[in-house]
C-alpha angles and dihedrals in degrees: 000000000000120000122242117273084238100237105193117212095169125113086262095062127109097003115168136187096251126123110306094226111119093021123108106275093230094061118076126161126213133177115244120170092337096306134103116252123193120218121193099208093190095044114159094209134052126202098265093046092050091046091051092047094048092046090051094046090054091045095180095180091056092044092051091054091047093053095043096091091040099061106016091100091055097087097326126250096328095058091041091054100039092041090058092048091051096045093042092058090052091050090052091053090049091049091050091054092048091046090054091055091044091054090064101029111029110178135154091236091061114182096013090057094045092054091054091048099044105027126097110286093236094057106020097101093048091045091049091050093050094045091047091057092043088053090050089051091050091052090051092051092046090050092048092049092046092051091046094052092043091054092045092050090049091051091047090054090051092050092048092047094045107034094181089061093064093077090051098046113124131192091243089059088061090046092053091052089048090053090047092054089049092052091049091053090049095049097051090052096053114114094247092048101050091113088062087057091058090051091045092053092049092047092047091059089062100032101047097041092039091050091051091050091047092052093049094049091046092051093050091050102038107029110095139203099029121216120254123252089247091056092049102041107022117023110087115203114187111190095154100094092239112126099203115081089204092057091047092049093052091049084066093068090091097084092050094045095048098038095051100026101105099070090123093061091097091060090066090058094057094118092049097055124084098231109015097185089059105028102043097059091041092053092045095052095036093053094045093049094045093049092047094048094044093046093058097063089037090057092047091052092049093049095047091048098056099118095177108035092167090067095053099079092050091100096052093094088067095047121083097223 
């Protein structure tokens, strides 16, 4: 099966070294080691800004804390920790492969565009169409999960801050908060409110990472007694009902997949970076490595600071695992 001739209809196609008059002012070509490089002279993002944004979007420390109650009964702290290490390495390999493609074909469509360029000519358009819709579906699921966890975290903060409210909490209270978070996400993305989005992204860099740091420091100071190293790294506690330890271990891939699963986000910013062929793969790998390395000590802190491990599996009856 012959590969596609890779006809490129993107803004990056068919650039020459002629006079720049008449070309979009943000596209300039230069010769570097015999290849064409594209420079967006009016790029809105630089490398460090894009890296910070991608790191914050992934938010591995927050994700790890969110999944703690979900999978802690599936083998206990050891499977939770080693499952993340195993899955995280796989995610890094996947990110490295995607970054290699992005270094030669940066495009805001990401995977859908790459399939059209690299797939067999007979099926590349259909494959690109299918993958485009699958990507849209993935974004929808990520958005739904993000809003759900955001609303649940907000309600948990309310219940901790106002203990007497816990006995009066109703499911429809959570639903109203969920709807409120959805409306907030809609409003900041409206055409007339795009400036608010810029402010929100800047604020999130400080708020999300600052909140994660605050939680970790608070746990280290206030959580007593700490768990032993044996309890964290050795003692397996399977409360899932599954008899096979291998099945239970692989059910623990969810934290690693979800916490490091947005490595392709930088590809969708290709037109906003100064030198996409250089910056996009650097942001992808830099963010994935940072989140992986930051998530490991975060997970260790969480697991050592569980002061009441018997209460952790209490939510498993509501989780389809």
